[in-house]
N, C-alpha and C positions, 0 to 999 in steps of 0.2 A: 327539490331536495327531500330525501327521506331522513328525518331525525329519529333516532332510536334511543331516547333517554330512558331513565328508570321508569318502568311501568307505562311505557307508551303502548297503546293497544292498536294493532294493525289488523284490519279486517281483510281476509283473503278467502275467497270461495265460501263465504258465509260463516267462517270460523274465526273467532277472536283469538289472536296469538299475542301473548305478552312478550315484548322485546325489551331486554335490559342492557344497561351499561355500555352503550356504544352510540356513535353517530356515524352513519355511513352516507356519504354524499355522492359517490361515483363508483362506477365499475369500469375497469379497463381490460379489454380482451387482447390476447395475442391473436394473430391471424392464421398463419400456416399451421394446419393440423388441429386447429381449435375451432375456427369458424368454417373453414373449408379444408377438406383433406387433400392437401397438396403434397404432404410429406411422403406418402406411399408412392404416388406417381413419380415424383422426382427420384426417389430411391430406386424404384422398379425400372425406370428408363435407363439409369446408369448401370444397374445390375445386368440388364440385357446387353448393353454394350460390352461390359467386361466379359460376360459369358461368351459372346460372339467372338471374342479375341482370345478365348482360352485362359482368362485370368480371373482371379477371385477378388471381389470387392470387399475389402476388410471392414466388417461391420463395426469393430471396435474403433476404427478410425472415423467411419461415417458418423457415428453418434456424437463425435466432438463438434460437428457443425450443425446438428439439429437445433433449431431455435437460435442459431447464430449466423455466422458467415463462413465462406470457404477459406478464410484466412488460416485456419488450423489444419485443413485438409482439402485439397482441390482434386476432385475425382478425375478430371481430364488430365491434369498435369501428372498425377500419380500413375495413371494408366500409360501415358506417353513415356514416362520414365521406365516403366516395366517393359514396354515394347521396344524402346530405343528409337522411336520415331514419332512424328506428330500424327494425330488422327486426321484422316481426310475430312474435308469440310462436309461432304455428303453424309458421313457417319454422324457428325455433330448435328447437322440439320435434321436427320432422321430421328435422332434421340430427342430433340426438342419437339418434333412432331408427335412422337409417342407420348411424351410428357403431357403435352397439350390435350391430346385425345383423351387420356385417362382423367385429367383434371376436369375437362368439360363434361365428362360423364357423371361427375359427382355433384350432389346438391349440398346446400348448407347443412352442416352436421346437426344431428338431433338435439333438440333443446335450445339451440341458439336463438331462434326467432322468438320462442316463448319467453326466454329470459330478457331479450331486448324489449319485448312488449311490456313485460311486467315492470322492468326498470323505468320505462317511460311513465307508466301509470303511477309509479311511486315518486316521480319527480327526480330520479337519479340522473346524474350526468353520465355520458357514455364516451369512452375513448378506445382507440386501438394503438397498441405499441408493438411494432413489428421490426424484426431484423432484416426483412426484405426491403426492396426498393419501394418508393412511393408509387411509381407507375404500376408495379406489380399488384400492390395491395388495392389501390384505388380502382384499377382496371377490373379486378375481380369483384370488388364490392359494387361497382356500377353494374356489371353484368348480372350479379345476383339480386340487384334491386334493393340493396340495403345500405348504400353509402350514406344516405340522408338520415339514417338512424343514429349516426355518431356525431358527437359534438367536436371531436378532435381526433386527428390521426397524426402519429409521429412514427417515421420509418428511418431506416439506417442512414439515408441521405440527409436527415435532419439533425444528426448528432455526431459527435466525434467517435463514439465507441458503441458498437452493438452489444447485445446480450452476450455474455452474462454480466457485463457492466450495467450499472443502473441508469445510464444516461437517458435511455428511451422512456423509462417510467418517470424519471424526474421531469423530462420535457412535457410529457402528457399531463402530469399533475399540475405543472405550471400553467399549461394551456387551459385546463379545466378550472383552475383557481381553487384547488382543494389541497389539503395537507395529506401526507402519506397515510397517517392513521385513519383518515376519513374515506379511504378508497380501498377497493378490493381488486386484485389482479386475478385473471383467470388464464391459466397457462397449460401447456401440454408437454413441456420439456424441462430437464434439469437446468439448462442454460437460462430458460425463461423464469423458472422459479427462483433461481439464484439472483437474477436481476431484480425481480420484484422485492425479494426480501432485503437485498442491499439498499433498495430505495426506501425501506421502512414500511412496506405495505403488507397487509394480510394477503395470502395467496391460496387459491384453489387450483389443484392440478387435475386435469382430465387427460389421461394418457391416450394416445392413438395407437394404431397398429405398429408403428415404429418405436414409440417411446414406452409402450407398456412393459418392456423388458428392462427399463432403466429405473434408477433410484430417484423417486420423487418425494422421499420422506421429509425433505426440508419444507414442503408445503404445509400450510395449516390444516388443509383438508384435501383428501384425494378421493375422487369419484370416478366411476367407470364411464359416466355420461352425464351431460347436463340434463338430459331427459329424465334421469332417475329422481330428480329433486326439484321442487319449486324454488323460485328465488327467495321467497319468504323463509322456507326451510333452510336454504343455504345460509342466509344471513343469520338466522336463528342459531345455527350450529357454529358459525364463525365467531359470534359474539358471546359464546360461552353460556348459553341458556341452559337451565336445568332440564 
């Protein structure tokens, strides 16, 4: 646990940094689009299907499901309604193949590993809160070799409601044994930011190629990449240091 009371001095890279007025015990990461760029491949794979059928994939509808589930907009059902017929199974299988191909070409997003390492050095607890299924998240974390970095994972099959409801974050906080003010959420979408704030947490937003056009102003801090800032600097800014 990293306690940051009044005038606690944290040494990082040989520099003494004064940390004030806060206690941070855990960091909770979103998964899709934050740890691994799956958002662009998923969107791109559906866009290709729509274009092949002469239809437009409405971005304003798509963004409703980013960081959440397809309950608000189902791209397959929407296209089938537009076409007036079901999509052939081979089209759906080919779409999944394209999605997988693009995802497998991606590495862990910049700054993630460095922040995981820094959090461990500081004794912080680490969690994942994802609106995707547990099989999806665990499978990718295993493939990337970072599953064991996290103390707790909670996914949409673990709770009644996915983001933007706070259930996932509440479940992770309970699993980690920390209170909401003691944890920081790192998100990439408005749905995720809303969920974290509803759970009572501080939240950092890191937009990806899909969410960079969306309003993330509800977050306490918005960065272009985790690689642009150290974890010490991030906590320093979140806790209102001069």
